Structures are given as C-alpha cells and as structure tokens.
LUMDREN-897480 format. One line per field, with one value per residue (C-alpha): residue in one letter; residue number from 0; x, y, z. Coordinates in Angstrom, 1 decimal, decimal comma. Layout:
BEGIN
residuo: c(A:...)
num: c(NUM:...)
X: c(X:...)
Y: c(Y:...)
Z: c(Z:...)
This chain:
BEGIN
residuo: c(M:S:N:S:I:K:T:I:N:P:T:N:G:E:T:L:E:T:Y:A:L:M:S:S:A:E:A:K:Q:V:V:D:A:C:Y:E:A:F:L:D:W:R:L:E:S:L:E:S:R:A:K:T:V:K:A:I:G:Q:A:L:Q:K:H:K:D:E:L:A:D:L:M:V:K:E:M:G:K:L:P:S:Q:A:R:Q:E:V:D:L:C:T:G:I:C:D:Y:T:A:E:H:G:P:K:K:L:A:D:E:E:R:Q:P:G:N:G:E:R:G:F:V:T:Y:S:P:M:G:V:I:Y:G:I:Q:P:W:N:F:P:A:Y:Q:V:V:R:Y:S:I:A:N:L:M:A:G:N:G:V:L:L:K:H:A:E:N:V:T:G:S:G:L:L:L:E:K:I:Y:R:E:A:G:L:P:E:N:V:F:R:T:L:V:I:S:H:D:V:S:D:E:V:I:A:H:S:A:V:R:G:V:T:L:T:G:S:D:G:A:G:R:K:V:A:G:K:A:A:E:H:L:K:R:P:C:L:S:W:A:P:T:T:P:T:W:C:L:M:T:P:I:W:M:S:P:S:T:P:A:S:R:G:A:S:T:T:A:A:K:P:A:S:R:P:S:V:L:W:S:L:K:R:T:T:K:R:L:K:S:A:M)
num: c(0:1:2:3:4:5:6:7:8:9:10:11:12:13:14:15:16:17:18:19:20:21:22:23:24:25:26:27:28:29:30:31:32:33:34:35:36:37:38:39:40:41:42:43:44:45:46:47:48:49:50:51:52:53:54:55:56:57:58:59:60:61:62:63:64:65:66:67:68:69:70:71:72:73:74:75:76:77:78:79:80:81:82:83:84:85:86:87:88:89:90:91:92:93:94:95:96:97:98:99:100:101:102:103:104:105:106:107:108:109:110:111:112:113:114:115:116:117:118:119:120:121:122:123:124:125:126:127:128:129:130:131:132:133:134:135:136:137:138:139:140:141:142:143:144:145:146:147:148:149:150:151:152:153:154:155:156:157:158:159:160:161:162:163:164:165:166:167:168:169:170:171:172:173:174:175:176:177:178:179:180:181:182:183:184:185:186:187:188:189:190:191:192:193:194:195:196:197:198:199:200:201:202:203:204:205:206:207:208:209:210:211:212:213:214:215:216:217:218:219:220:221:222:223:224:225:226:227:228:229:230:231:232:233:234:235:236:237:238:239:240:241:242:243:244:245:246:247:248:249:250:251:252:253:254:255:256:257:258:259:260:261:262:263:264:265:266:267:268:269:270:271:272:273:274:275:276:277:278:279:280:281:282:283:284)
X: c(-19,5:-15,7:-13,8:-10,8:-9,6:-7,3:-5,2:-4,5:-2,0:-4,2:-1,5:-1,1:-3,9:-1,5:-2,6:-0,4:-1,7:-4,6:-5,8:-8,2:-11,2:-11,6:-14,6:-17,0:-15,4:-11,9:-12,9:-14,5:-11,3:-9,4:-11,9:-11,7:-7,9:-7,8:-10,1:-7,9:-4,8:-6,7:-7,3:-3,5:-2,8:-5,2:-3,2:0,0:1,0:0,5:4,2:4,7:2,0:3,7:7,0:5,4:3,6:6,9:8,5:5,7:6,7:10,3:9,3:7,2:10,4:12,3:9,8:9,1:10,2:8,5:5,2:5,3:6,1:3,2:0,8:2,0:1,4:-2,0:-3,8:-1,6:-0,4:2,6:5,8:6,6:3,1:3,4:6,6:5,1:2,1:4,5:6,2:2,8:2,1:5,3:4,5:1,2:3,0:5,6:3,0:0,8:3,8:4,8:1,5:-0,7:0,4:-0,4:-3,7:-4,9:-3,7:-6,1:-7,6:-8,2:-11,4:-12,8:-16,4:-17,3:-18,3:-14,9:-13,8:-11,3:-12,3:-10,8:-11,7:-10,0:-10,2:-10,7:-10,1:-13,4:-12,3:-11,9:-12,4:-13,2:-12,1:-13,4:-11,1:-10,9:-8,3:-7,2:-4,8:-3,8:-1,5:-2,7:-6,4:-5,3:-2,7:-5,1:-7,5:-5,4:-2,5:-4,8:-6,8:-3,7:-2,4:-5,8:-5,4:-7,9:-7,5:-7,9:-9,2:-8,9:-11,0:-9,2:-10,5:-10,1:-7,7:-5,2:-5,4:-1,7:-1,1:-3,3:-1,5:1,9:0,9:-0,1:3,4:5,1:3,1:4,0:7,7:7,7:6,8:3,1:1,9:0,4:-3,2:-3,6:-3,9:-5,2:-6,2:-9,3:-9,6:-13,3:-16,5:-19,1:-21,4:-18,7:-18,0:-21,6:-20,9:-17,8:-19,8:-22,3:-19,6:-19,9:-16,2:-16,4:-17,3:-17,0:-16,9:-15,2:-15,6:-14,4:-16,2:-19,2:-22,5:-24,1:-21,5:-21,9:-25,6:-25,2:-22,5:-24,3:-27,5:-25,7:-23,9:-27,1:-28,8:-26,3:-26,0:-22,4:-21,0:-20,0:-17,6:-18,2:-16,3:-16,6:-13,6:-11,6:-9,0:-8,1:-7,0:-8,9:-9,5:-12,9:-14,7:-13,0:-15,3:-14,5:-15,4:-15,9:-13,8:-13,2:-10,6:-13,0:-13,6:-12,1:-10,1:-6,5:-6,7:-10,0:-8,3:-8,8:-12,4:-14,2:-12,4:-14,9:-18,0:-20,0:-19,1:-21,4:-21,5:-19,4:-16,9:-13,5:-12,3:-8,6:-7,3:-3,7:-3,4:-1,6:-4,1:-7,3:-8,8:-12,5:-15,2:-18,0:-20,5:-19,7:-23,4)
Y: c(-3,2:-3,1:-0,5:-2,7:-6,1:-8,4:-11,1:-14,0:-16,8:-19,9:-22,1:-20,2:-17,6:-14,7:-11,4:-10,6:-7,2:-4,8:-2,9:0,0:-0,4:2,2:4,4:4,7:8,0:6,5:3,5:5,8:7,8:4,6:3,6:7,0:6,9:3,5:4,7:7,8:5,5:3,2:6,0:6,2:2,4:1,5:3,5:1,6:-0,8:-4,5:-4,9:-2,3:-4,0:-7,4:-6,0:-4,8:-8,2:-10,0:-7,6:-8,5:-12,1:-11,3:-9,2:-12,1:-14,2:-11,5:-11,4:-15,1:-15,9:-12,8:-13,6:-17,3:-16,6:-14,3:-16,8:-19,4:-17,1:-15,7:-18,9:-21,8:-22,9:-25,3:-23,5:-25,8:-25,2:-21,4:-21,3:-23,4:-21,0:-18,1:-20,1:-20,7:-17,0:-16,2:-18,8:-17,1:-13,8:-15,3:-17,0:-13,9:-11,7:-14,1:-14,8:-11,8:-9,4:-12,1:-13,2:-9,6:-8,4:-7,0:-9,7:-8,6:-9,6:-9,6:-8,5:-9,5:-6,1:-5,3:-3,3:-4,2:-4,7:-5,9:-7,0:-5,2:-6,0:-3,0:-2,6:-2,1:-0,1:-1,0:-4,7:-5,5:-8,9:-10,4:-13,3:-16,1:-17,0:-20,5:-19,4:-15,9:-15,1:-17,3:-16,2:-12,6:-13,2:-15,4:-12,6:-9,4:-10,3:-11,2:-8,0:-5,8:-7,3:-6,5:-2,8:-2,7:-1,2:-3,8:-3,6:-6,3:-7,1:-10,0:-12,3:-10,6:-13,2:-12,7:-8,9:-8,6:-10,8:-8,6:-5,4:-7,1:-8,0:-4,4:-3,4:-6,0:-4,9:-1,3:-2,1:-4,0:-0,8:-1,0:2,7:3,9:3,1:0,7:-2,1:-1,3:-3,4:-2,3:-3,0:-2,6:-4,1:-6,0:-2,9:-0,8:-3,6:-3,3:0,4:-0,4:-2,7:0,1:2,7:3,9:3,3:-0,4:-2,2:-5,8:-7,9:-11,3:-13,5:-16,8:-18,0:-19,8:-20,1:-17,7:-15,1:-15,7:-15,2:-11,9:-10,5:-11,6:-10,0:-6,7:-6,7:-7,4:-4,6:-2,2:-3,9:-5,0:-8,1:-10,7:-13,6:-16,1:-19,2:-21,7:-24,0:-22,8:-24,9:-22,8:-19,1:-17,1:-13,5:-12,3:-9,0:-8,3:-7,3:-7,7:-4,5:-4,5:-1,7:-0,4:2,0:4,8:4,2:7,1:4,8:3,6:-0,1:0,6:1,3:5,1:5,5:2,3:1,3:2,9:1,6:-1,4:-4,8:-6,6:-10,2:-12,1:-11,8:-13,5:-15,9:-16,5:-19,6:-19,4:-23,1:-23,5:-25,9:-23,9:-21,0:-20,6:-18,0:-17,8:-15,2:-13,9:-13,5)
Z: c(34,7:35,0:33,0:32,6:31,5:33,5:31,8:34,1:33,8:33,8:35,3:38,6:38,7:38,8:37,1:34,2:33,2:33,5:30,5:30,5:28,3:25,5:25,8:22,9:21,9:22,0:19,9:17,4:17,1:16,4:13,7:12,1:12,2:10,6:7,8:7,1:7,0:4,6:2,2:1,6:2,0:-0,8:-3,2:-2,5:-5,4:-4,9:-5,0:-2,2:0,0:-0,6:0,6:3,8:4,3:3,8:6,4:8,9:8,6:9,3:12,3:13,6:13,6:15,3:18,1:18,1:21,6:23,0:21,3:22,1:25,7:26,0:24,5:27,0:29,9:28,7:27,6:28,6:25,1:25,2:24,4:21,4:20,0:20,5:18,5:15,8:15,6:15,0:12,3:10,7:10,8:9,1:6,4:5,7:5,3:3,0:0,8:0,6:-0,3:-3,0:-4,6:-3,6:-6,5:-9,1:-7,5:-7,3:-10,6:-13,2:-15,5:-19,1:-20,8:-24,3:-23,9:-27,5:-28,7:-30,1:-27,0:-24,4:-20,8:-17,6:-14,1:-11,2:-7,5:-5,2:-1,5:0,4:3,4:7,1:8,0:11,6:13,1:16,3:17,2:19,8:22,3:21,2:18,5:19,6:16,7:13,9:14,2:13,7:11,0:8,9:8,2:8,7:6,4:3,5:3,9:4,3:1,0:-0,6:0,5:3,4:6,8:9,6:13,2:15,8:18,9:20,5:23,2:26,6:28,0:25,1:25,0:25,4:22,3:20,2:21,3:20,7:17,1:16,5:17,7:15,4:12,3:12,9:13,5:10,2:8,4:8,1:8,1:11,4:12,1:9,1:11,7:15,2:18,2:20,0:23,8:24,1:25,6:23,7:23,7:22,1:19,6:18,4:17,8:15,8:13,6:13,0:12,2:8,6:7,9:8,7:5,5:6,6:9,8:10,3:13,4:14,6:17,7:19,1:17,3:19,8:19,1:15,4:15,5:17,4:15,2:12,0:13,2:14,0:10,7:8,8:10,7:9,3:5,9:6,6:4,9:7,5:7,2:10,0:11,0:13,8:13,2:10,2:8,6:5,6:5,8:3,3:2,4:1,4:0,8:-2,5:-5,4:-9,1:-10,9:-14,7:-16,1:-19,6:-20,9:-20,6:-16,9:-14,8:-12,5:-12,2:-11,3:-9,6:-6,3:-6,0:-7,0:-5,9:-2,7:-0,4:-2,2:-0,8:-2,4:-4,7:-5,9:-6,9:-4,1:-4,2:-1,5:-2,1:-0,3:1,0:0,3:-3,0:-4,5:-3,8:-5,7:-5,6:-6,4:-3,9:-2,7:0,7:1,5)
C-alpha cells in the first residue's frame, strides 16, 4: 500500500503534487486538536461566528482564481464552471452569515404550567465530512459552513484526486480568521478514515458518494453509534446534527452551548435548508 497520494492533471497525465498520507497517530492528533478548538469555538456568539463565516466568503473571492485554477488542473472542470462554483460557495457563506443567527436563536415556549421555557440549539462536537471530487469546493462548503455557523468543529477527507483543493480551502478558512484547528483537512487512507469515525470526539459523519461508500460509512457510523448524514446527489445544502434542548430558567446553562455541546444528539434534529423558501424539521436517523 502506498504511503502517499499523487494528484494528476487528467488532461495531460502530468503529476501535480505528491502528498504524504497521515499515519493513524497523526490523524488522531488532528482530531484531538479539532476537538480542543471546538471547545472554545462553541462558546463564540452566533454573531461572532456569522462574522467569521462572512469573512470566509470574502476570502474565497480573494482566492477565486487560485482555487478555480486548481480545480481545473486537479479534476478537469471547465474554467468558467470553476469560477461559478467559487461564487456559489461565497453565496452560501453570505446567506449563512445573514440568516444563521436568527435561525439558531433561542425559541421561547409557554409550557402550560405557568413557567417559561425555551428551545436552544447546541453544537454537537466534531463533524467529519467525506466528500467527492466532482465539486471540489462546493461539496466542502455546503456542509462545513453550516456546521461552523452552528458551533461545531469540522474535519474533511476529500477525494484523493482533489487533495490540493481540500488543503487550499483549509488555508482560506484560516486566513479568513477561523481559529486554528476548527476546520482541518485529513490526508488519510480509508483504513485511517474508519478510525476517525470511531474516535470519541467525532459526533457525526456526513458523506456524499456512491451507494457502496454510503453503506460502508453508515455501517461504521452505526457500529460506533455515530449519527450519519448521507447523500448521493444533493441539490439542497443543509445542515444537520443540531438538537433542540428544552430549557427552563432553572437549567444551569447559558444558551445551552457550554453544558450540552459535547452530548450526543437526540430527536428531533434540525435540518436547515440554505434555500430561502425551505425550513423543515426531520429526524437525522
């Protein structure tokens, strides 16, 4: 088994770059670092997270030509389509930054017993995404930005042939002001990926890919009681893995973020569509 990944320009067969695969121990260090960063990120206000998400969209535009050119070289996307993809990603950031704080705000309830209650949405922890090659930027942004807005840490395993795009996105997120290790790209084998799913800090797994990959990832997630979110041909960017928690004034939590963020989710989960007209409640299981 090779200990490296080579990215190859599909139009001429030339090797673009060679990346060393992370060992099991190195990948574990990245997961641990992401979890430690999440512990602080979850405490940022919704408005603060939205500001960072907005900045990521601006950074994507700043690096638009660089990212588009890399997508063209790594997987053969047409230059015009590559630039449009970056614009789409910026649109997702802008929409999330504008509407995220309101969508995730506490919701007051009147329980009927004379007391005041409210629903709050708590970050879960580290969310692990396994993404395909066909939309190297969009597939990453569609799940990572929503989960960053929600206060989660995010890990990415990109398709091998677009490894460079995944690493460039990590650089762009960091440059935009996202705290170190809140979003990390893992350059790992399938075997090490299974270990990442099993890691106690990883609280959810999302995959877009083939039905075979979906069956394997779903099985591995179920084995370790991790909540999966699987997609074969998505058309609507969503975030999932958020859990409404009933709170009362006597509950020792501020907005639920500091005391419930690391707990497993329970039904119902919230899927928030980034399309303006769609908002739906659905179980993630």
